[in-house]
C-alpha positions as CSV (number, residue, x, y, z in Angstrom):
1,M,9.1,12.4,6.3
2,A,12.6,12.1,4.5
3,T,11.1,14.5,1.9
4,I,9.7,17.0,4.4
5,G,13.3,16.9,6.2
6,E,15.0,17.8,3.1
7,I,12.8,21.0,3.1
8,W,13.6,21.6,6.4
9,R,16.9,21.4,6.1
10,V,17.3,23.7,3.4
11,Q,14.9,26.2,5.0
12,E,17.1,26.5,7.9
13,E,20.8,26.4,6.2
14,Q,19.5,29.3,3.8
15,G,17.0,31.4,5.7
16,L,14.1,30.5,3.2
17,S,10.7,31.9,3.5
18,L,8.3,29.3,4.9
19,K,5.2,30.8,2.6
20,A,7.4,31.0,-0.5
21,I,8.6,27.4,-0.1
22,D,4.8,26.0,0.5
23,E,3.8,28.2,-2.6
24,A,6.4,26.7,-4.6
25,I,5.7,23.0,-3.8
26,A,2.0,23.4,-4.0
27,A,2.5,25.3,-7.6
28,A,4.7,22.2,-8.9
29,Q,1.8,19.9,-7.8
30,V,4.1,17.3,-6.0
31,A,2.3,17.4,-3.0
32,P,-1.5,18.7,-2.2
33,M,-0.1,21.3,0.1
34,G,3.2,23.0,1.3
35,P,5.2,21.0,4.0
36,F,4.9,23.6,6.7
37,F,1.2,24.4,6.2
38,L,0.6,20.3,6.4
39,T,2.7,20.4,9.6
40,D,0.5,22.8,11.4
41,L,-2.6,20.9,10.3
42,L,-1.2,17.5,11.4
43,G,0.1,19.0,14.5
44,L,3.7,19.9,15.2
45,D,4.3,17.8,18.4
46,T,3.3,14.7,16.5
47,V,5.4,15.4,13.6
48,L,8.2,16.1,15.7
49,H,8.0,12.9,17.5
50,V,8.1,10.9,14.2
51,A,11.0,12.8,13.0
52,E,13.1,12.3,16.2
53,H,12.4,8.8,16.1
54,L,13.4,8.4,12.5
55,A,16.6,10.5,13.5
56,E,17.4,8.5,16.2
57,S,16.9,5.1,14.3
58,Y,18.7,6.3,11.1
59,G,20.9,9.0,11.6
60,E,21.3,12.5,10.0
61,T,19.8,11.1,6.7
62,F,16.5,12.4,8.5
63,Y,16.9,16.0,9.5
64,V,15.0,17.3,12.6
65,H,13.9,21.2,12.0
66,K,15.3,23.1,14.9
67,G,12.8,25.8,14.8
68,L,10.1,23.0,15.1
69,Q,11.5,21.8,18.3
70,Q,11.6,25.2,19.8
71,L,7.9,26.1,18.7
72,V,6.7,22.6,20.2
73,A,8.7,23.5,23.5
74,D,6.9,26.9,23.3
75,G,3.3,25.1,23.1
76,K,2.7,26.1,19.7
77,L,1.6,23.0,18.1
78,G,-0.4,24.2,15.1
79,A,-4.2,24.0,14.4
80,K,-4.9,22.2,17.6
81,S,-3.3,24.7,19.6
82,G,-5.4,27.8,18.6
83,G,-3.8,27.8,15.3
84,E,-0.4,29.0,16.1
85,G,2.6,26.7,14.7
86,F,4.6,27.5,11.8
87,F,2.1,30.2,10.7
88,K,0.1,32.6,12.9
89,E,-2.7,34.3,11.4
90,G,-1.1,33.4,7.7
91,E,2.5,34.8,8.5
92,Q,5.3,32.7,9.4
93,N,6.2,32.3,13.0
94,I,9.7,31.6,12.7
95,P,12.8,33.6,10.9
96,G,13.6,33.4,7.3
97,D,12.4,35.7,4.3
98,A,14.7,34.5,1.4
99,E,13.2,33.5,-2.0
100,P,14.1,29.7,-2.5
101,D,15.1,28.1,-5.8
102,A,11.7,26.5,-6.8
103,E,13.3,24.2,-9.2
104,E,15.9,22.9,-6.7
105,L,13.1,22.4,-3.7
106,V,11.0,20.3,-6.1
107,A,14.2,18.2,-7.0
108,L,15.4,17.6,-3.3
109,F,11.6,16.6,-2.8
110,T,10.8,14.5,-5.6
111,C,14.1,12.7,-5.7
112,R,14.1,12.0,-2.0
113,A,10.7,10.7,-2.2
114,L,11.8,8.3,-4.8
115,I,14.9,7.1,-3.2
116,E,13.2,6.0,-0.2
117,S,10.4,4.3,-2.2
118,C,12.9,2.6,-4.1
119,L,14.8,1.2,-1.0
120,L,11.6,0.0,0.5
121,V,10.9,-2.0,-2.8
122,E,14.6,-3.3,-2.7
123,E,14.5,-4.5,0.8
124,G,11.0,-6.2,0.1
125,V,9.0,-4.1,2.3
126,C,6.3,-3.6,-0.3
127,S,5.9,-3.4,-4.0
128,V,6.2,-0.6,-6.4
129,R,2.3,-0.5,-6.8
130,D,1.7,-0.9,-3.2
131,I,3.6,2.4,-2.5
132,D,2.0,4.5,-5.1
133,L,-1.5,3.3,-4.3
134,G,-0.7,4.1,-0.8
135,M,0.7,7.7,-1.6
136,M,-2.6,8.2,-3.6
137,A,-4.6,7.1,-0.9
138,G,-2.8,8.6,2.1
139,A,-1.3,11.5,1.3
140,G,-3.9,12.7,-1.4
141,L,-1.8,12.2,-4.8
142,D,-4.7,12.3,-6.9
143,P,-3.6,11.8,-10.4
144,R,-7.0,13.3,-11.7
145,R,-5.4,16.7,-10.4
146,G,-2.2,16.2,-11.6
147,L,-0.7,15.0,-8.6
148,L,1.4,12.0,-9.3
149,P,2.7,9.3,-6.9
150,P,6.5,8.7,-7.1
151,F,7.0,6.0,-9.4
152,W,4.1,6.8,-11.9
153,K,5.6,10.5,-11.6
154,A,9.0,9.3,-12.3
155,D,8.1,7.3,-15.5
156,I,6.3,10.3,-17.0
157,E,9.2,12.4,-16.6
158,G,11.6,9.8,-17.7
159,L,13.9,7.5,-15.6
160,D,16.9,8.6,-17.5
161,V,16.4,12.3,-16.5
162,V,15.3,11.6,-13.1
163,L,18.6,9.4,-12.5
164,E,20.7,12.5,-14.1
165,R,19.0,14.7,-11.6
166,M,19.5,12.6,-8.6
167,E,23.5,12.3,-9.6
168,G,23.6,16.1,-9.4
169,L,22.1,16.1,-6.1
170,Q,24.7,13.8,-4.9
171,E,27.3,15.7,-5.9
172,R,25.9,19.1,-4.3
173,H,24.2,17.5,-0.9
174,G,26.0,14.1,-0.6
175,D,25.1,10.6,-0.3
176,R,21.4,11.1,0.9
177,F,20.6,11.4,-2.8
178,A,22.9,8.2,-4.1
179,P,20.6,6.9,-6.8
180,P,19.4,3.4,-5.7
181,L,20.3,0.2,-7.6
182,L,16.6,-0.4,-8.6
183,L,16.6,3.2,-10.9
184,R,20.2,2.4,-12.2
185,R,19.3,-1.0,-13.4
186,L,16.2,0.0,-15.0
187,V,18.0,2.9,-16.7
188,A,21.1,0.5,-17.9
189,Q,18.1,-1.9,-19.4
190,G,17.0,1.1,-21.6
191,R,13.7,1.1,-19.4
192,F,13.3,4.9,-19.3
193,G,9.7,5.2,-18.6
194,M,6.6,6.2,-20.7
195,K,8.8,7.2,-23.6
196,A,10.4,3.6,-23.9
197,G,7.3,1.8,-23.2
198,Q,8.3,0.6,-19.6
199,G,9.8,1.8,-16.6
200,F,8.5,0.9,-13.1
201,Y,5.4,0.4,-15.2
202,P,4.6,-0.5,-18.6
203,Y,3.0,1.7,-21.2
204,P,1.3,1.1,-24.7
205,Q,3.4,2.1,-27.6
206,A,0.3,1.3,-29.8
207,D,0.8,0.3,-33.6
208,E,0.3,3.1,-36.4
209,G,-3.3,3.0,-38.5
210,D,-6.7,2.4,-37.1
211,Q,-7.2,1.3,-33.5
212,A,-10.1,0.3,-31.4
213,E,-10.9,3.0,-28.8
214,T,-10.9,0.8,-25.6
215,V,-8.2,-1.8,-26.5
216,K,-5.3,-0.9,-28.1
217,L,-3.2,-3.2,-30.4
218,E,0.9,-3.5,-30.3
219,I,2.8,-6.0,-32.1
220,R,6.4,-6.7,-31.1
221,G,7.6,-9.4,-33.4
222,E,5.9,-12.7,-32.8
223,V,4.0,-11.0,-29.4
224,A,1.0,-8.9,-29.7
225,I,-0.1,-6.7,-26.7
226,A,-3.8,-6.0,-26.3
227,W,-3.8,-2.9,-24.1
228,L,-6.9,-2.7,-22.1
229,A,-7.3,1.4,-22.1
230,N,-10.8,1.8,-21.0
231,A,-9.7,4.3,-18.1
232,P,-10.1,4.9,-15.4
233,M,-10.7,1.3,-14.2
234,N,-10.7,-0.8,-17.5
235,A,-14.4,-1.7,-16.8
236,V,-15.2,-4.6,-19.0
237,S,-18.2,-2.6,-21.4
238,P,-19.9,-3.6,-24.2
239,E,-17.5,-1.5,-26.1
240,V,-14.3,-3.5,-24.5
241,I,-15.9,-6.9,-25.4
242,R,-16.3,-5.6,-29.2
243,D,-12.8,-4.0,-29.1
244,L,-11.0,-7.0,-27.6
245,K,-12.8,-9.1,-30.3
246,T,-11.8,-6.8,-33.3
247,V,-7.8,-6.8,-31.8
248,W,-8.1,-10.4,-31.2
249,E,-9.4,-11.2,-35.0
250,R,-6.3,-9.0,-36.1
251,V,-3.9,-11.0,-33.8
252,K,-4.8,-14.5,-35.4
253,A,-4.6,-12.8,-38.9
254,A,-1.1,-11.3,-38.2
255,D,1.4,-13.1,-39.8
256,G,3.8,-14.4,-37.6
257,V,2.2,-13.7,-34.3
258,G,2.0,-17.0,-31.9
259,A,0.7,-15.2,-28.8
260,M,-1.1,-12.2,-27.1
261,V,-0.4,-10.8,-24.2
262,I,-3.4,-8.7,-22.4
263,A,-2.0,-6.1,-20.3
264,S,-3.2,-2.7,-18.6
265,S,-2.4,0.7,-19.9
266,V,-3.6,2.0,-16.3
267,P,-0.6,1.4,-13.9
268,V,-3.2,0.9,-10.8
269,V,-5.7,-1.7,-12.2
270,F,-6.1,-4.4,-14.5
271,S,-9.8,-4.6,-14.6
272,A,-12.0,-3.7,-11.9
273,G,-15.0,-5.7,-13.5
274,A,-17.8,-5.3,-15.5
275,D,-19.6,-1.9,-16.4
276,I,-22.6,-2.8,-14.5
277,K,-24.5,0.5,-15.6
278,A,-23.7,0.0,-19.5
279,F,-25.0,-3.8,-19.1
280,T,-28.2,-2.7,-17.5
281,Q,-29.0,-0.1,-20.2
282,M,-29.1,-2.6,-22.7
283,D,-32.3,-4.5,-24.0
284,E,-32.8,-8.2,-23.4
285,A,-31.8,-9.2,-27.1
286,G,-28.8,-7.0,-27.1
287,G,-27.9,-8.2,-23.7
288,E,-27.9,-11.7,-24.9
289,E,-26.1,-11.3,-28.1
290,L,-23.3,-9.6,-26.1
291,I,-23.1,-12.2,-23.7
292,N,-22.8,-14.8,-26.4
293,T,-20.2,-12.9,-28.3
294,A,-18.1,-12.4,-24.9
295,H,-18.4,-16.3,-24.3
296,A,-17.2,-16.8,-27.7
297,L,-14.3,-14.8,-27.6
298,L,-13.1,-15.9,-24.4
299,R,-13.5,-19.4,-25.3
300,D,-11.6,-18.9,-28.5
301,F,-8.7,-17.7,-26.3
302,G,-8.3,-21.1,-25.1
303,Q,-8.9,-22.9,-28.3
304,A,-7.0,-21.2,-31.1
305,P,-3.5,-21.8,-32.0
306,V,-2.4,-18.3,-30.7
307,A,-1.2,-18.3,-27.1
308,T,-2.8,-16.0,-24.8
309,V,-1.2,-14.5,-21.6
310,A,-2.5,-12.2,-19.0
311,A,-0.4,-9.7,-17.4
312,V,-2.2,-8.9,-14.1
313,N,-0.9,-5.8,-12.8
314,A,-3.5,-5.1,-9.9
315,I,-7.1,-5.3,-9.5
316,A,-8.5,-7.8,-11.5
317,F,-12.0,-8.2,-10.3
318,G,-15.3,-9.9,-11.9
319,G,-15.2,-9.7,-15.6
320,G,-11.5,-8.5,-15.6
321,C,-10.6,-11.8,-13.5
322,E,-12.7,-14.0,-16.1
323,V,-10.7,-12.4,-19.0
324,A,-7.6,-13.6,-17.3
325,M,-9.1,-16.9,-16.5
326,A,-9.7,-17.4,-20.1
327,C,-6.2,-16.8,-21.3
328,D,-3.6,-19.7,-21.4
329,V,-1.3,-18.3,-18.9
330,R,-1.7,-15.7,-15.7
331,I,1.3,-13.7,-14.6
332,G,0.4,-11.8,-11.6
333,A,2.4,-9.0,-10.3
334,E,3.0,-8.7,-6.2
335,A,0.4,-6.4,-6.2
336,A,-2.2,-7.9,-8.1
337,V,-5.4,-8.9,-6.5
338,F,-8.2,-11.2,-7.9
339,G,-12.0,-11.6,-6.9
340,Q,-15.2,-12.8,-8.2
341,P,-17.3,-10.2,-6.3
342,E,-20.9,-10.4,-8.3
343,I,-22.8,-12.4,-5.6
344,K,-22.5,-9.1,-3.8
345,L,-24.8,-7.6,-6.4
346,G,-27.2,-10.3,-6.3
347,I,-25.9,-12.0,-9.4
348,I,-23.3,-14.6,-10.5
349,P,-20.3,-14.5,-12.8
350,G,-21.3,-14.1,-16.3
351,F,-18.0,-14.4,-18.6
352,G,-17.2,-18.1,-17.4
353,G,-16.4,-17.6,-13.7
354,T,-18.4,-20.5,-12.6
355,Q,-16.5,-23.0,-14.9
356,R,-13.0,-21.9,-15.4
357,L,-12.2,-21.0,-11.7
358,P,-12.9,-24.3,-10.4
359,R,-10.7,-25.8,-13.0
360,L,-8.0,-23.6,-12.0
361,V,-8.6,-23.5,-8.0
362,G,-10.5,-26.5,-7.5
363,P,-14.2,-26.8,-7.0
364,N,-13.9,-26.1,-3.1
365,K,-11.9,-22.8,-3.4
366,A,-14.0,-21.9,-6.4
367,L,-17.3,-22.2,-4.6
368,E,-15.8,-20.3,-1.5
369,M,-14.6,-17.4,-3.8
370,N,-18.0,-17.3,-5.8
371,L,-20.3,-17.5,-2.8
372,I,-18.3,-15.1,-0.6
373,G,-17.0,-12.8,-3.1
374,D,-14.0,-11.8,-1.2
375,A,-10.8,-10.9,-3.0
376,I,-7.3,-12.9,-2.6
377,L,-3.8,-11.4,-3.1
378,A,-1.4,-12.7,-5.6
379,G,0.4,-14.9,-2.9
380,E,-2.8,-16.8,-2.4
381,A,-3.9,-17.2,-6.1
382,L,-0.5,-18.4,-6.8
383,E,-0.7,-20.9,-4.0
384,A,-4.3,-21.9,-5.0
385,G,-3.2,-22.2,-9.1
386,L,-5.3,-19.4,-10.2
387,V,-1.7,-17.7,-11.4
388,N,1.0,-19.3,-12.8
389,R,3.8,-17.1,-11.5
390,V,3.7,-13.9,-9.2
391,V,6.8,-11.4,-10.0
392,P,7.9,-8.0,-8.7
393,D,5.6,-5.1,-10.3
394,H,8.1,-3.6,-12.4
395,E,9.1,-7.2,-13.8
396,L,5.7,-8.0,-14.6
397,F,5.4,-6.9,-18.3
398,E,8.8,-8.2,-19.5
399,T,8.0,-11.5,-17.8
400,A,4.7,-11.9,-19.6
401,L,6.3,-10.9,-22.8
402,M,9.2,-13.5,-22.2
403,W,6.2,-16.0,-21.7
404,G,4.6,-14.8,-25.0
405,R,7.8,-15.3,-26.9
406,K,8.3,-18.7,-25.5
407,L,5.0,-19.8,-26.3
408,A,5.0,-18.2,-29.9
409,A,8.0,-20.4,-30.3
410,Q,6.0,-23.8,-30.2
411,A,4.5,-25.6,-33.1
412,P,1.2,-23.9,-33.5
413,L,-1.1,-26.9,-34.4
414,A,0.5,-28.9,-31.5
415,L,0.0,-26.0,-29.3
416,E,-3.7,-25.7,-30.5
417,Q,-4.5,-29.1,-29.8
418,I,-2.8,-29.1,-26.3
419,K,-4.9,-26.4,-25.7
420,R,-8.2,-28.0,-26.9
421,V,-8.0,-31.4,-25.3
422,S,-6.3,-30.3,-22.0
423,H,-8.9,-30.9,-18.8
424,A,-11.3,-31.8,-21.7
425,G,-14.3,-31.6,-19.3
426,D,-17.3,-30.3,-21.1
427,L,-16.7,-26.7,-20.5
428,D,-19.4,-25.8,-23.4
429,Q,-22.2,-27.7,-21.4
430,G,-20.9,-25.7,-18.1
431,I,-20.8,-22.4,-20.2
432,E,-24.4,-23.0,-21.3
433,A,-25.5,-23.7,-17.7
434,E,-23.8,-20.6,-16.6
435,K,-25.5,-18.5,-19.0
436,Q,-29.0,-19.6,-18.4
437,G,-28.0,-19.3,-14.6
438,F,-26.6,-15.9,-15.2
439,A,-30.0,-14.8,-17.2
440,T,-32.1,-16.0,-14.3
441,A,-30.2,-14.2,-11.9
442,F,-29.7,-10.8,-13.8
443,Q,-33.4,-10.8,-14.4
444,S,-34.1,-11.2,-10.7
445,E,-35.7,-8.9,-8.0
446,D,-32.4,-9.3,-6.1
447,A,-30.3,-8.4,-8.7
448,K,-32.3,-5.0,-9.3
449,Q,-31.8,-4.7,-5.5
450,G,-28.0,-5.4,-5.7
451,I,-27.1,-3.4,-8.8
452,G,-29.2,-0.3,-7.4
453,A,-27.5,-0.6,-4.2
454,F,-24.1,-0.5,-5.9
455,L,-25.0,2.3,-8.0
456,G,-26.5,4.4,-5.0
457,K,-23.8,3.3,-2.6
458,R,-26.0,1.7,-0.1
459,T,-26.3,-1.7,1.3
460,P,-28.5,-3.8,-0.5
461,K,-31.6,-5.8,1.0
462,W,-32.1,-9.1,-0.3
463,S,-35.4,-10.8,-0.8
464,G,-34.5,-14.2,-2.5
465,K,-36.7,-13.3,-5.6
């Protein structure tokens, strides 16, 4: 509402054309449609009620369009009242024909959106990722169509560029555009966004030379970063397993590298789980070989003299959660979500979830998570012991790097031995039991039913066979 209010304000102050404003906003891909057309669809009385409430609560920083008030008083409510609102039969219904400055409109719209978003984060109302996901789900900001939510968009443009633009707007329009502390702090730290490898979100700056397709390697001194890059959801596919193994072998062989951070290159997901369709297309021999490779890789994460840290930014389901559990340390963002939903497909965890989860959260909680399959949020994951720390979204990557540097500074032999003997229950025996159980479940009729239902977007019907 703050963003639309800025457009309302400039429209009335300058007598701008509503149609030209809507066209400029839509063309700049900062919203799925122009604000006046959107208001007509939502209902002018509904939008006015919200606008007046915000203005009453927060003062003149929230603007109420005078023409909107008059249209509502006249019973012209938009689509729900015969289609007459800001527009009538495609023509605007209030005065204004001046051409807008499209660049200024977009600056007003995007900067105010970012300011309000930052203030919500600063006040602890929600996280960076909560806001971006909320805008994607609720406001139709679909990155696949070039419509980016506020924090992601600012990172791509450059936070230093956005800060300078905001300061210019503050000079012209007042303290409504005063840059928030969060933005100033990130710029002061040199975290300019994608071009710097870190802004509100982290971004890969992969090393030169040969790179695997789905996992990118970046080495920063004594810490390596394995960037999961299997967009859009970082599904754990056979190729991801092979690429992660390739990266891991390079890390272990790298001189002076003592820790590896596993991070996501996709801002809104860590890994949504295994690529079920890819696994079902493998023959029995190939599937068994891949399962053995995956288990050996994840087991080595917990035994090698190189420390491993999972930086879990958002969704970590199924295989993604199991990759994180195989690491020595797990740092979760406030927006992180964990789950083992395999039971809902008629199968069981296949990459160590029945063995590592009880060791982390206890047998009772692990049994609950594996039997029910529901997700838990970051706070519950911390309380249960699934993660070591929970930090603000925009601090996740730096915190994970800090842990990596601290662990890399330890004596490698001692680190290796501590990893090997800590909680020295017979994990290998458990893994073997899990592998047999996974094979049994995966070849069952219930698994075929569950996977088919998942791919077909329907409810499965279990037979117990």
